[in-house]
N, C-alpha and C positions, 0 to 999 in steps of 0.2 A: 233227425238221424237215429235217435234211440226209440225203439219200439218195445212195448211190453210183450213179453213172451208168454209167461203164465206165472201164477203164484200159488203157494201152498199156505194155508192158514192152520196153525197149530193151536190146539185147545190148551194152552199153558195157563197156569194161574197168573193173573195180573199181579205184578209186584208194584209196590209203591216206588216212585222215582222222583227224585228232586234233581232236575236238569242242571242246577247250579253246582252240584257236588261232583267233583272229579272222581274217577274210578280209583279204587285202591291200587297200589302198585301191582303190576302184572307183567308177564312176559308177552312178547309178540311172536308171531310165527316167523321164524328165521329160515334161511336156506339150509335147514338142518339135514336134509337128505334129498339129493336130486333124484335118487332112485324112487322116491315117492311122487315125483313130478310136482312138488310144491315149491314155489319160488317167492322169496321175500321181496316185495316191491313197495313196502310201506314207506320207504324213504322218498318215493316219487311224489308224494302229495302232502299238502297241509290243509287240504279241503275236506275237513271232517271236524267233528267235535269230540274233544277228549273227555267225554262223560259216559257214564254207564248206560247201556241200553238193556231193555227187557224184551228179547225177541219173541214175537208171537207169529211172525210171518216170514217166510222165505220168498223174496220177490225176485223173479228171474226175468231178465231182459235179453233180447238179442241186439247185436251191435250195429249191423250193416257196415262191417269193416272187414279187413283182410287178415288181421293177426292180433295177438295179445298185446304186443308193444304199441302197435298203432292204436289200439283201444285205449291203452293207458295214456297216450299222448292226447287223444281226442277228449278223454275225460278231464285231463289237466287244462286244456284250452277252455272247456266249457265250465270249469270250476265245479266239477262233479266227482264223485268217488263211489266205490262199492267195496264190499269186503273181499269178494273173489271175482276173478276173470278166468274162464275156461276156454282155451283155444281149441282149434280143430283136431289137434293131436291128443287132446286130453290133459295137457299140461295145465296146472292150476297156479295162478298168480294171486298172492294175497296183497291187496292194496291198502286195506284198512283192517286193523285188528278186530276180531269178532266182538270184543266188548265195547268198541267205540262206535259212535254214531256217524255213519257214512251219509253222503249227500247224493241220493239217487232217486228218491220218490217225490221230489218237489213238495208241493203242498197237498199231495194226495191223501185221501182217507179211504178206509176200508171198514165197512160195518161200524163197529163202535170205536175203531182206532182212528183218531183224528190226526195223529202225528206218526205217519208210517215210518219215517226215518228212524225215530226213536224206538220203534217196536218191530224192526225187521232186519234181516240180513240180506244184502243186495248181491246178486250174482249176475255178471255179464257173460253171455254165451256168444263167442265170436262166430259170426255168420254173415254171409253176404246179403241175406234177406230172402233168398229164394233157393239156395242149395239145401239138400238134405243134411241132417246132422249125422256125422260119422259115429260109428259105434264107440270109438275111443273117446270122443268128446262126451257122449252120453254117460260113459263110465266115469269120466272125470267129474261131470255134474253130479252123478250119484255119490261120489266120494265127498262132496261138500255138504251133504244133506244134514249132518249132525248139528243140532243146536248146541249152544254152550252147556245147557242143562244136561243134554244127552251125553256130551263129551265127558262130563265129570261124573257120570253114573259109575259107582264103585262096584266092580265085579268081585274083587278079592281084597280082603284085609284081615285083621286079626279076628273079626267077628262075622265076616261075610265070606262065603265060599267054602265048599266042601273040600276034603282031602283030595278027592279026585280032580276037582277044578283047579286047586292049587298045583297039583302034580302036572296037569296038562300045560299050565302056563310055564312051570319050571322047565318042562321038556322042550317047549318051543323056544324059551330063552336060551337054553343050552344049544339048540340047533343053530341059532343065529350067532353063537359065539360067546354068550354070557355064561361061561363055565369056569372062569378063574376062581370064583368063590363057590365052593361046592355046597349045594343045597340038599337038605334032607327031604327026600321025596314025600310030597303031601303035607309037609309041615310048614307052618308060618314062622320059619326061623329067621335069625338075623341076616344070614347070607341071602336068603330069598328076598328080604326087604331091600337089602343093599343093591342087589341086581335089578330089582324093579325100579329103584330110585335112579340107578345109572341109566337105564333104558329111557325112563321118562325125561331125564335131564337132556339127553341127546336127541330123542325123537319126538317128544310130546311137550314142547315148550308151552303150549297153550294152557296146560294144567299144572305146570311146574312153578312153584314159588321159590324164588331165589333166597338163599340164606342171608340172614341179617345178623351181624355181629358174630358170625361163626356158628350160629344156632341152626340146626337142621330141622326142617319142617317135617313132621311125621306124615303129613298128607302126601308128600312126594314119594313115599314108600308104598302107596296103595296102587292097585291095578285097576285102571279105569277102562270104560268102554273104548275111548279113543286109543289108549295104550294097546288094547287087544287088536283093534282094526289096523293100527300102524304095523304091529309085529306080523300079523298075518299077511299083509301086503308085502312086507320085506321078505317073507319066507317063500313067496311065489316064484 
């Protein structure tokens, strides 16, 4: 039923991995914004490993099925899973968190990678097997392209980003309604950091670290590549 569609191989630095060690506590992609067409379906499966992965490959399959929910059910029956499913309308379902090891590549290998599941992000593209791929679906597939390393690329913080770049992010945040705390244009002031933190908390849970014992994580106040992409999509 499942046929390989294509794959991308990224030249990322190989990281040391001990598969017996669980990931550090992290958030999962929740149904934080239906306007982004990302839906949390992580509750539908236990067919994955709760261990850290080091992605070098994006492995894309087509499903030979009729819809996203049908695909999820078929994966469940077969004891399989992927990180993402993209349906014909471009809606994106997250079945397994990016940082966890999904079961989609079997015992496959690629070049020097002998355990593809541990070194890949799996994406199912819903398709009958012969129909052309709609433009909306291809856009949805494009939207899943960021690896965890790229998602956490810092664009703006106290030492990165010019006054102009900070000012642009501030203006876009204000356009979307983050104007209750007034920001000093082009300055990395406290209100700017708090507005970025509030946006990341709501719209970018993949990079947001929950507070422990009331202590706020300064990393949450940075502006990431994924923060920028989410905000720009919301502003369209």
